[in-house]
All heavy atoms as an XYZ file, in Angstrom:
770
protein
N       7.132     15.338     16.366
C       7.064     15.981     15.066
C       6.126     15.197     14.149
O       5.892     14.012     14.358
C       8.459     16.025     14.428
C       9.411     16.966     15.129
S      11.044     17.061     14.342
C      10.654     17.507     12.694
N       5.657     15.858     13.119
C       4.878     15.162     12.105
C       5.788     14.146     11.433
O       6.967     14.392     11.231
C       4.378     16.130     11.038
C       3.255     17.020     11.484
C       2.840     17.933     10.344
O       3.655     18.639      9.779
N       1.575     17.899     10.012
N       5.226     12.980     11.104
C       6.005     11.963     10.407
C       6.955     11.199     11.303
O       7.723     10.385     10.821
N       6.913     11.476     12.627
C       7.771     10.771     13.568
C       6.967     10.349     14.785
O       5.943     10.939     15.104
C       8.935     11.667     14.023
C       9.881     12.028     12.908
C      11.076     12.834     13.383
O      11.075     13.330     14.531
O      12.019     12.976     12.594
N       7.460      9.319     15.473
C       6.790      8.874     16.689
C       7.803      8.667     17.795
O       8.975      8.452     17.544
C       5.990      7.594     16.441
C       6.825      6.389     16.122
C       5.994      5.158     15.810
O       4.767      5.164     16.003
O       6.586      4.164     15.371
N       7.289      8.762     19.004
C       8.107      8.538     20.181
C       7.168      7.919     21.210
O       6.489      8.615     21.937
C       8.676      9.865     20.666
S       9.940      9.677     21.907
N       7.082      6.617     21.212
C       6.096      5.943     22.042
C       6.682      5.316     23.295
O       5.964      4.824     24.136
C       5.336      4.867     21.229
C       4.493      5.529     20.168
C       6.285      3.884     20.594
N       7.958      5.368     23.454
C       8.631      4.813     24.618
C       8.501      5.828     25.768
O       8.620      7.022     25.563
C      10.042      4.539     24.124
C      11.114      4.457     25.122
O      10.889      4.681     26.289
O      12.218      4.122     24.669
N       8.213      5.395     26.977
C       7.938      6.292     28.106
C       9.096      7.231     28.439
O       8.889      8.331     28.921
C       7.538      5.493     29.342
O       8.595      4.658     29.729
N      10.313      6.822     28.189
C      11.462      7.697     28.458
C      12.039      8.213     27.148
O      13.250      8.267     26.962
C      12.524      6.929     29.240
O      12.993      5.851     28.454
N      11.177      8.610     26.280
C      11.579      9.001     24.928
C      12.547     10.173     24.927
O      12.311     11.181     25.581
C      10.332      9.359     24.123
S      10.740      9.705     22.439
N      13.625     10.006     24.202
C      14.608     11.067     24.053
C      14.633     11.530     22.594
O      14.684     12.712     22.324
C      16.012     10.581     24.489
C      17.043     11.665     24.273
C      15.982     10.137     25.939
N      14.593     10.588     21.672
C      14.582     10.953     20.261
C      13.428     10.246     19.553
O      13.098      9.110     19.869
C      15.901     10.549     19.554
O      16.121      9.170     19.757
C      17.071     11.344     20.089
N      12.853     10.954     18.620
C      11.754     10.390     17.841
C      12.329      9.626     16.652
O      13.442      9.886     16.216
C      10.842     11.507     17.337
S       9.966     12.348     18.666
N      11.540      8.711     16.137
C      11.954      7.965     14.948
C      10.910      8.186     13.858
O       9.723      8.361     14.160
C      12.069      6.452     15.241
O      10.824      6.003     15.767
C      13.172      6.171     16.237
N      11.340      8.192     12.609
C      10.379      8.383     11.509
C       9.338      7.268     11.497
O       9.633      6.135     11.879
C      11.247      8.311     10.247
C      12.640      8.582     10.706
C      12.705      8.054     12.118
N       8.145      7.610     11.068
C       7.105      6.594     10.890
C       7.635      5.549      9.908
O       8.267      5.890      8.909
C       5.827      7.206     10.318
S       4.998      8.351     11.433
N       7.366      4.301     10.197
C       7.809      3.208      9.327
C       7.068      3.270      7.992
O       5.975      3.840      7.913
C       7.539      1.873     10.009
N       7.627      2.676      6.939
C       6.879      2.575      5.690
C       5.511      1.941      5.965
O       5.389      1.066      6.823
C       7.752      1.649      4.837
C       9.143      1.904      5.343
C       8.958      2.077      6.837
N       4.487      2.421      5.275
C       3.134      1.918      5.486
C       2.393      2.662      6.578
O       1.254      2.337      6.897
N       3.023      3.682      7.171
C       2.426      4.454      8.255
C       2.647      5.951      8.044
O       3.530      6.350      7.297
C       3.027      4.025      9.596
C       2.699      2.616      9.946
N       3.333      1.543      9.357
C       1.794      2.108     10.794
C       2.828      0.430      9.844
N       1.887      0.736     10.719
N       1.872      6.758      8.750
C       1.999      8.210      8.663
C       1.597      8.830      9.996
O       0.974      8.190     10.841
C       1.108      8.776      7.541
C      -0.358      8.732      7.886
C      -0.999      9.855      8.392
C      -1.100      7.560      7.741
C      -2.350      9.799      8.739
C      -2.436      7.507      8.073
C      -3.054      8.632      8.571
O      -4.383      8.581      8.924
N       1.961     10.095     10.180
C       1.534     10.831     11.369
C       1.414     12.287     10.992
O       2.396     12.942     10.667
C       2.524     10.643     12.502
C       2.050     11.281     13.797
C       2.978     10.908     14.925
C       2.650     11.660     16.175
N       3.702     11.471     17.177
N       0.187     12.798     11.040
C      -0.091     14.159     10.601
C       0.069     15.187     11.714
O       0.365     16.348     11.452
C      -1.492     14.235     10.016
N      -0.139     14.798     12.963
C      -0.112     15.752     14.070
C       1.122     15.565     14.941
O       1.678     14.479     15.034
C      -1.365     15.578     14.919
N       1.514     16.639     15.601
C       2.591     16.568     16.569
C       1.961     16.076     17.870
O       1.080     16.726     18.429
C       3.235     17.963     16.776
C       4.279     17.906     17.871
C       3.822     18.467     15.477
N       2.373     14.896     18.339
C       1.809     14.329     19.563
C       2.672     13.166     20.020
O       3.629     12.799     19.356
C       0.375     13.841     19.314
O       0.389     12.668     18.526
N       2.298     12.593     21.145
C       3.017     11.421     21.640
C       2.364     10.130     21.154
O       2.764      9.050     21.545
C       3.056     11.421     23.186
O       1.718     11.481     23.663
C       3.869     12.586     23.701
N       1.372     10.245     20.310
C       0.692      9.073     19.757
C       1.587      8.380     18.730
O       2.456      8.996     18.124
C      -0.621      9.486     19.071
C      -1.618     10.137     19.996
C      -2.108      9.208     21.082
O      -2.446      8.050     20.774
O      -2.124      9.627     22.253
N       1.324      7.099     18.546
C       2.062      6.329     17.541
C       1.605      6.720     16.135
O       0.522      7.282     15.961
C       1.815      4.838     17.766
N       2.420      6.397     15.163
C       2.044      6.624     13.765
C       0.851      5.739     13.425
O       0.682      4.668     14.010
C       3.222      6.287     12.852
S       4.669      7.344     13.102
N       0.035      6.190     12.479
C      -1.142      5.427     12.054
C      -0.827      4.656     10.784
O      -0.052      5.107      9.947
C      -2.311      6.370     11.782
C      -2.805      7.089     13.021
C      -4.010      7.951     12.718
O      -5.014      7.402     12.216
O      -3.938      9.161     12.961
N      -1.472      3.501     10.636
C      -1.292      2.682      9.435
C      -1.994      3.335      8.249
O      -3.083      3.889      8.398
C      -1.867      1.286      9.666
N      -1.374      3.283      7.094
C      -2.056      3.721      5.873
C      -3.294      2.838      5.718
O      -3.228      1.627      5.985
C      -1.140      3.565      4.662
S       0.232      4.742      4.607
N      -4.424      3.406      5.302
C      -5.655      2.616      5.208
C      -5.617      1.573      4.088
O      -4.699      1.559      3.266
C      -6.730      3.668      4.938
C      -6.025      4.881      4.476
C      -4.609      4.797      4.945
N      -6.633      0.719      4.091
C      -6.716     -0.318      3.057
C      -6.677      0.335      1.677
O      -7.064      1.495      1.511
C      -7.975     -1.165      3.230
C      -9.264     -0.437      2.970
C     -10.450     -1.350      3.161
C     -11.718     -0.593      2.788
N     -12.865     -1.451      2.707
N      -6.194     -0.406      0.718
C      -6.077      0.018     -0.677
C      -5.080      1.155     -0.879
O      -5.140      1.879     -1.867
C      -7.449      0.367     -1.267
C      -8.422     -0.791     -1.161
O      -7.966     -1.951     -1.087
O      -9.642     -0.547     -1.137
N      -4.160      1.326      0.081
C      -3.071      2.291     -0.051
C      -1.786      1.645      0.456
O      -1.813      0.610      1.114
C      -3.310      3.590      0.748
O      -3.267      3.298      2.147
C      -4.635      4.243      0.391
N      -0.653      2.305      0.173
C       0.655      1.846      0.653
C       1.586      3.040      0.731
O       1.321      4.112      0.177
C       1.234      0.780     -0.294
C       1.546      1.322     -1.671
C       2.822      1.769     -1.983
C       0.556      1.415     -2.650
C       3.106      2.296     -3.246
C       0.828      1.936     -3.899
C       2.102      2.376     -4.196
O       2.378      2.907     -5.427
N       2.678      2.887      1.442
C       3.721      3.914      1.544
C       5.043      3.171      1.620
O       5.269      2.385      2.537
C       3.493      4.763      2.795
C       4.632      5.674      3.188
C       4.735      6.876      2.297
N       5.899      7.680      2.699
C       6.172      8.846      2.209
N       5.392      9.379      1.315
N       7.233      9.501      2.598
N       5.933      3.408      0.650
C       7.170      2.631      0.573
C       8.329      3.218      1.376
O       9.253      2.505      1.717
C       7.578      2.456     -0.890
C       6.586      1.583     -1.643
C       6.991      1.260     -3.063
O       7.621      2.119     -3.719
O       6.672      0.147     -3.513
N       8.285      4.499      1.680
C       9.398      5.115      2.403
C       8.945      5.591      3.788
O       7.754      5.826      4.009
C       9.959      6.311      1.606
O       8.899      7.229      1.339
C      10.571      5.852      0.294
N       9.868      5.749      4.728
C       9.504      6.186      6.077
C       9.251      7.692      6.148
O       9.571      8.428      5.224
C      10.737      5.806      6.902
C      11.870      5.804      5.935
C      11.281      5.404      4.609
N       8.660      8.128      7.269
C       8.521      9.555      7.556
C       7.321     10.261      6.963
O       7.334     11.484      6.847
N       6.267      9.555      6.596
C       5.086     10.203      6.002
C       4.441     11.149      7.016
O       4.250     10.807      8.177
C       4.082      9.152      5.540
N       4.109     12.365      6.564
C       3.570     13.389      7.453
C       2.077     13.629      7.300
O       1.520     14.479      7.978
C       4.294     14.729      7.220
O       4.145     15.093      5.844
C       5.768     14.628      7.570
N       1.431     12.910      6.402
C      -0.017     13.068      6.235
C      -0.595     11.868      5.501
O       0.126     11.135      4.822
C      -0.338     14.352      5.469
C       0.254     14.391      4.080
C       0.012     15.726      3.383
O       0.220     16.779      4.007
O      -0.386     15.688      2.206
N      -1.889     11.693      5.659
C      -2.595     10.593      5.009
C      -2.356     10.613      3.504
O      -2.204      9.580      2.870
C      -4.089     10.672      5.324
C      -5.000      9.674      4.622
C      -4.614      8.244      4.962
C      -6.450      9.933      4.994
N      -2.266     11.796      2.923
C      -2.041     11.939      1.484
C      -0.715     11.362      1.016
O      -0.511     11.164     -0.181
N       0.211     11.084      1.950
C       1.481     10.458      1.583
C       1.319      8.969      1.306
O       2.216      8.338      0.752
C       2.525     10.635      2.683
C       2.954     12.071      2.901
O       3.309     12.430      4.016
N       2.938     12.914      1.889
N       0.193      8.398      1.714
C      -0.092      6.997      1.418
C      -0.614      6.947     -0.014
O      -1.567      7.645     -0.343
C      -1.143      6.442      2.384
S      -0.643      6.497      4.112
N       0.027      6.174     -0.862
C      -0.358      6.108     -2.270
C      -1.473      5.095     -2.480
O      -1.448      4.016     -1.899
C       0.850      5.722     -3.124
C       1.966      6.747     -3.066
C       3.106      6.387     -3.985
O       2.854      6.156     -5.186
O       4.245      6.313     -3.492
N      -2.419      5.448     -3.324
C      -3.539      4.564     -3.599
C      -3.199      3.490     -4.611
O      -2.368      3.689     -5.496
N      -3.839      2.344     -4.452
C      -3.697      1.274     -5.442
C      -4.301      1.754     -6.762
O      -5.197      2.603     -6.771
C      -4.456      0.030     -4.981
S      -3.756     -0.772     -3.528
N      -3.828      1.194     -7.857
C      -4.389      1.518     -9.163
C      -5.808      0.977     -9.276
O      -6.207      0.093     -8.510
C      -3.523      0.919    -10.267
C      -2.103      1.486    -10.382
C      -1.330      0.729    -11.453
C      -2.121      2.967    -10.687
N      -6.560      1.474    -10.249
C      -7.931      1.005    -10.493
C      -7.945     -0.508    -10.675
O      -7.002     -1.087    -11.203
C      -8.495      1.685    -11.735
N      -9.006     -1.133    -10.229
C      -9.226     -2.583    -10.347
C      -8.232     -3.387     -9.524
O      -7.965     -4.546     -9.806
C      -9.205     -3.030    -11.806
C     -10.247     -2.340    -12.663
C     -10.112     -2.726    -14.105
C     -11.047     -1.887    -14.961
N     -10.668     -1.862    -16.353
N      -7.650     -2.758     -8.477
C      -6.761     -3.485     -7.574
C      -6.995     -3.020     -6.150
O      -7.558     -1.951     -5.919
C      -5.294     -3.287     -7.968
O      -4.853     -1.978     -7.709
N      -6.578     -3.840     -5.187
C      -6.767     -3.509     -3.779
C      -5.734     -4.240     -2.928
O      -5.002     -5.099     -3.422
C      -8.173     -3.912     -3.325
O      -8.251     -5.317     -3.181
N      -5.723     -3.922     -1.640
C      -4.859     -4.621     -0.690
C      -5.651     -5.730      0.009
O      -5.210     -6.251      1.026
C      -4.291     -3.658      0.368
O      -5.377     -3.068      1.081
C      -3.418     -2.581     -0.257
N      -6.824     -6.053     -0.516
C      -7.692     -7.077      0.073
C      -7.984     -6.804      1.542
O      -8.011     -7.711      2.365
C      -7.095     -8.475     -0.104
C      -7.153     -8.932     -1.538
O      -8.121     -8.674     -2.241
N      -6.110     -9.601     -1.993
N      -8.160     -5.523      1.877
C      -8.530     -5.127      3.233
C      -7.364     -4.907      4.179
O      -7.559     -4.437      5.289
N      -6.144     -5.234      3.764
C      -4.982     -5.064      4.641
C      -4.606     -3.584      4.744
O      -4.716     -2.833      3.773
C      -3.812     -5.873      4.113
N      -4.167     -3.156      5.935
C      -3.724     -1.783      6.175
C      -2.230     -1.785      6.478
O      -1.641     -2.827      6.733
C      -4.514     -1.127      7.337
C      -5.995     -1.065      7.015
C      -4.273     -1.858      8.646
N      -1.613     -0.597      6.445
C      -0.194     -0.484      6.794
C       0.741     -1.138      5.802
O       1.810     -1.606      6.173
N       0.378     -1.146      4.547
C       1.188     -1.823      3.533
C       2.372     -0.942      3.107
O       2.232      0.264      2.941
C       0.330     -2.184      2.328
C      -0.813     -3.119      2.679
C      -0.309     -4.386      3.333
O       0.425     -5.158      2.747
N      -0.711     -4.607      4.582
N       3.527     -1.577      2.904
C       4.747     -0.831      2.615
C       5.287     -1.062      1.201
O       6.413     -0.683      0.913
C       5.826     -1.191      3.639
O       6.097     -2.574      3.589
N       4.498     -1.664      0.333
C       4.957     -1.890     -1.042
C       3.786     -1.876     -2.011
O       2.700     -2.358     -1.673
C       5.672     -3.240     -1.141
O       5.967     -3.535     -2.495
N       4.021     -1.380     -3.207
C       2.975     -1.362     -4.234
C       2.550     -2.784     -4.584
O       1.441     -2.991     -5.056
C       3.444     -0.613     -5.483
C       4.540     -1.308     -6.229
C       5.878     -1.154     -6.054
C       4.380     -2.299     -7.253
N       6.562     -1.977     -6.902
C       5.674     -2.694     -7.656
C       3.283     -2.891     -7.869
C       5.892     -3.640     -8.649
C       3.506     -3.847     -8.861
C       4.799     -4.199     -9.239
N       3.419     -3.748     -4.320
C       3.070     -5.130     -4.658
C       1.937     -5.671     -3.791
O       1.381     -6.721     -4.082
C       4.289     -6.070     -4.556
O       4.813     -6.008     -3.224
C       5.371     -5.686     -5.551
N       1.583     -4.957     -2.708
C       0.432     -5.397     -1.899
C      -0.876     -5.063     -2.592
O      -1.918     -5.526     -2.157
C       0.427     -4.779     -0.519
O       1.399     -3.891     -0.263
N      -0.829     -4.248     -3.636
C      -2.028     -3.931     -4.423
C      -2.160     -4.991     -5.509
O      -1.429     -4.964     -6.498
C      -1.903     -2.553     -5.061
S      -1.827     -1.203     -3.880
N      -3.038     -5.927     -5.300
C      -3.227     -7.007     -6.268
C      -4.474     -6.748     -7.096
O      -5.456     -6.188     -6.608
C      -3.316     -8.389     -5.577
C      -1.990     -8.742     -4.924
C      -4.422     -8.423     -4.559
N      -4.414     -7.155     -8.342
C      -5.571     -6.979     -9.224
C      -6.760     -7.755     -8.672
O      -6.600     -8.820     -8.071
C      -5.259     -7.486    -10.630
S      -4.013     -6.517    -11.499
N      -7.946     -7.202     -8.879
C      -9.164     -7.902     -8.498
C      -9.266     -9.174     -9.339
O      -8.622     -9.297    -10.383
C     -10.383     -7.006     -8.758
C     -10.341     -5.714     -7.946
O      -9.658     -5.677     -6.906
O     -10.988     -4.747     -8.367
N     -10.091    -10.130     -8.880
C     -10.250    -11.349     -9.668
C     -10.842    -10.974    -11.028
O     -11.531     -9.962    -11.147
C     -11.141    -12.353     -8.942
O     -12.398    -11.794     -8.694
N     -10.570    -11.748    -12.016
C     -10.969    -11.498    -13.408
C     -10.181    -10.359    -14.064
O     -10.590     -9.837    -15.098
C     -12.474    -11.248    -13.539
C     -13.288    -12.474    -13.164
O     -12.773    -13.599    -13.327
O     -14.429    -12.313    -12.705
N      -9.058     -9.976    -13.455
C      -8.151     -8.991    -14.047
C      -6.742     -9.550    -13.937
O      -6.486    -10.481    -13.183
C      -8.241     -7.643    -13.316
C      -9.578     -6.985    -13.482
C     -10.580     -7.169    -12.545
C      -9.849     -6.205    -14.597
C     -11.832     -6.587    -12.710
C     -11.097     -5.624    -14.764
C     -12.073     -5.811    -13.820
O     -13.305     -5.230    -13.989
N      -5.811     -8.964    -14.683
C      -4.416     -9.396    -14.617
C      -3.502     -8.233    -14.962
O      -3.936     -7.219    -15.520
C      -4.168    -10.573    -15.573
C      -4.084    -10.176    -17.026
C      -2.862    -10.156    -17.682
C      -5.230     -9.806    -17.738
C      -2.781     -9.777    -19.025
C      -5.151     -9.435    -19.066
C      -3.932     -9.412    -19.710
O      -3.852     -9.032    -21.016
N      -2.228     -8.369    -14.602
C      -1.195     -7.390    -14.934
C      -0.275     -8.017    -15.958
O       0.183     -9.140    -15.780
C      -0.356     -7.094    -13.690
C      -0.756     -5.860    -13.002
C       0.370     -5.383    -12.061
N      -0.120     -4.219    -11.410
C      -0.546     -4.190    -10.154
N      -0.452     -5.236     -9.395
N      -1.033     -3.086     -9.658
N       0.026     -7.293    -17.005
C       0.949     -7.807    -18.014
C       2.361     -7.845    -17.434
O       3.069     -8.821    -17.564
C       0.903     -6.941    -19.297
C      -0.465     -7.092    -19.952
C       2.022     -7.350    -20.249
C      -0.686     -6.184    -21.142
N       2.776     -6.765    -16.773
C       4.108     -6.682    -16.175
C       3.976     -6.761    -14.664
O       3.606     -5.787    -14.032
C       4.793     -5.367    -16.560
C       4.922     -5.092    -18.058
C       5.436     -3.685    -18.305
C       5.859     -6.116    -18.683
N       4.280     -7.880    -14.088
C       4.111     -8.079    -12.642
C       5.098     -7.260    -11.815
O       4.919     -7.090    -10.630
C       4.263     -9.556    -12.309
N       6.154     -6.730    -12.450
C       7.168     -5.993    -11.697
C       7.149     -4.484    -11.961
O       8.128     -3.795    -11.744
C       8.554     -6.566    -12.003
C       8.918     -6.440    -13.475
O       8.040     -6.096    -14.302
O      10.086     -6.685    -13.814
N       6.031     -3.941    -12.434
C       5.925     -2.516    -12.748
C       4.727     -1.930    -12.007
O       3.587     -2.268    -12.294
C       5.770     -2.343    -14.263
C       5.712     -0.882    -14.693
O       5.620      0.015    -13.840
O       5.752     -0.648    -15.913
N       4.997     -1.028    -11.055
C       3.905     -0.485    -10.236
C       2.917      0.359    -11.031
O       1.820      0.606    -10.569
C       4.457      0.295     -9.047
C       4.910      1.695     -9.331
C       5.310      2.363     -8.037
C       5.469      3.847     -8.215
N       5.668      4.512     -6.937
N       3.286      0.798    -12.216
C       2.380      1.608    -13.031
C       1.608      0.788    -14.058
O       0.853      1.336    -14.850
C       3.172      2.722    -13.739
C       3.779      3.691    -12.739
O       3.109      4.032    -11.748
O       4.946      4.082    -12.937
N       1.806     -0.530    -14.052
C       1.106     -1.396    -14.999
C      -0.321     -1.613    -14.501
O      -0.535     -2.207    -13.446
C       1.840     -2.735    -15.140
C       1.274     -3.585    -16.264
O       0.785     -3.010    -17.251
O       1.312     -4.816    -16.144
N      -1.277     -1.121    -15.249
C      -2.684     -1.204    -14.848
C      -3.214     -2.628    -14.927
O      -2.710     -3.460    -15.677
C      -3.522     -0.307    -15.767
N      -4.223     -2.892    -14.130
C      -4.898     -4.191    -14.174
C      -5.813     -4.196    -15.392
O      -6.598     -3.271    -15.592
C      -5.702     -4.409    -12.896
S      -4.666     -4.523    -11.431
N      -5.681     -5.229    -16.192
C      -6.421     -5.334    -17.454
C      -7.541     -6.371    -17.324
O      -7.426     -7.312    -16.544
C      -5.471     -5.776    -18.570
C      -4.186     -4.978    -18.672
S      -4.438     -3.300    -19.232
C      -4.876     -3.603    -20.912
N      -8.585     -6.208    -18.133
C      -9.662     -7.201    -18.178
C      -9.089     -8.531    -18.644
O      -8.230     -8.579    -19.517
C     -10.750     -6.772    -19.182
C     -11.533     -5.566    -18.708
O     -11.788     -5.458    -17.496
O     -11.893     -4.733    -19.556
N      -9.584     -9.602    -18.068
C      -9.140    -10.939    -18.445
C      -9.631    -11.228    -19.875
O     -10.814    -11.049    -20.172
C      -9.712    -11.963    -17.468
S      -8.970    -13.587    -17.624
N      -8.740    -11.657    -20.775
C      -9.158    -11.954    -22.153
C     -10.161    -13.110    -22.194
O     -10.111    -14.014    -21.353
C      -7.856    -12.352    -22.849
C      -6.768    -11.807    -21.997
C      -7.304    -11.820    -20.591
N     -11.035    -13.075    -23.173
C     -12.015    -14.155    -23.353
C     -11.305    -15.487    -23.521
O     -10.265    -15.574    -24.173
C     -12.876    -13.886    -24.592
C     -13.954    -12.814    -24.435
C     -14.602    -12.526    -25.785
C     -14.999    -13.262    -23.432
N     -11.845    -16.517    -22.902
C     -11.280    -17.847    -23.026
C     -10.170    -18.138    -22.026
O      -9.605    -19.218    -22.030
N      -9.829    -17.139    -21.188
C      -8.784    -17.339    -20.185
C      -9.344    -17.065    -18.792
O     -10.338    -16.357    -18.646
C      -7.595    -16.411    -20.445
C      -6.859    -16.615    -21.762
C      -5.782    -15.554    -21.926
C      -6.237    -18.004    -21.824
N      -8.708    -17.616    -17.784
C      -9.055    -17.346    -16.393
C      -7.912    -16.555    -15.782
O      -6.745    -16.916    -15.954
C      -9.232    -18.666    -15.613
O     -10.265    -19.427    -16.237
C      -9.602    -18.407    -14.172
N      -8.248    -15.482    -15.076
C      -7.231    -14.632    -14.445
C      -7.456    -14.640    -12.944
O      -8.585    -14.658    -12.471
C      -7.329    -13.216    -14.978
S      -7.066    -13.098    -16.771
N      -6.333    -14.612    -12.194
C      -6.448    -14.644    -10.737
C      -5.923    -13.388    -10.061
O      -5.639    -13.385     -8.874
C      -5.721    -15.878    -10.190
C      -4.224    -15.833    -10.463
O      -3.727    -14.849    -11.018
O      -3.547    -16.819    -10.099
N      -5.755    -12.297    -10.812
C      -5.272    -11.055    -10.235
C      -3.771    -10.884    -10.319
O      -3.245     -9.848     -9.973
N      -3.048    -11.898    -10.794
C      -1.601    -11.795    -10.964
C      -1.301    -11.655    -12.448
O      -2.206    -11.386    -13.245
C      -0.890    -13.054    -10.413
O      -1.239    -14.172    -11.236
C      -1.264    -13.313     -8.969
N      -0.079    -11.905    -12.859
C       0.250    -11.876    -14.291
C       0.038    -13.250    -14.921
O       0.334    -13.449    -16.100
C       1.698    -11.406    -14.493
O       2.584    -12.260    -13.829
N      -0.480    -14.199    -14.155
C      -0.723    -15.550    -14.661
C      -2.133    -15.658    -15.239
O      -3.099    -15.279    -14.586
C      -0.574    -16.581    -13.519
O       0.735    -16.458    -12.978
C      -0.778    -17.981    -14.024
N      -2.228    -16.144    -16.458
C      -3.540    -16.408    -17.071
C      -3.553    -17.864    -17.522
O      -2.534    -18.405    -17.936
C      -3.826    -15.462    -18.273
C      -3.955    -14.035    -17.805
C      -2.771    -15.577    -19.338
N      -4.699    -18.503    -17.407
C      -4.801    -19.917    -17.790
C      -6.027    -20.120    -18.677
O      -7.017    -19.407    -18.524
C      -4.920    -20.836    -16.559
O      -5.979    -20.369    -15.739
C      -3.650    -20.831    -15.736
N      -5.947    -21.079    -19.597
C      -7.106    -21.354    -20.435
C      -8.285    -21.847    -19.582
O      -8.070    -22.505    -18.561
C      -6.635    -22.465    -21.369
C      -5.144    -22.418    -21.309
C      -4.787    -21.891    -19.954
N      -9.486    -21.503    -19.990
C     -10.681    -21.936    -19.263
C     -10.844    -23.436    -19.402
O     -10.635    -24.003    -20.428
C     -11.945    -21.225    -19.787
C     -13.190    -21.788    -19.139
C     -11.841    -19.748    -19.541
């Protein structure tokens, strides 16, 4: 079924695709990893569109198959005010401070 895989040779029951993965077609193939700069927090994704994209100015640093929004880190020279809010956009680093992509800022 879509969103499920059965990769064991004596497969009897399929299992939902793990978080960070999806499967759009009905086949005996394994689920595919969500591509870089995306994530999927719940199991059973049935299409690539179920993988959520990182917010602007953030990425997964090339990692695929991510299962949490926290894998989307702000690019360097940006920061998040609320490190625990997936909808908190990455902001430009204020003048006179150094930002490392987290909610931590330090004086230059």
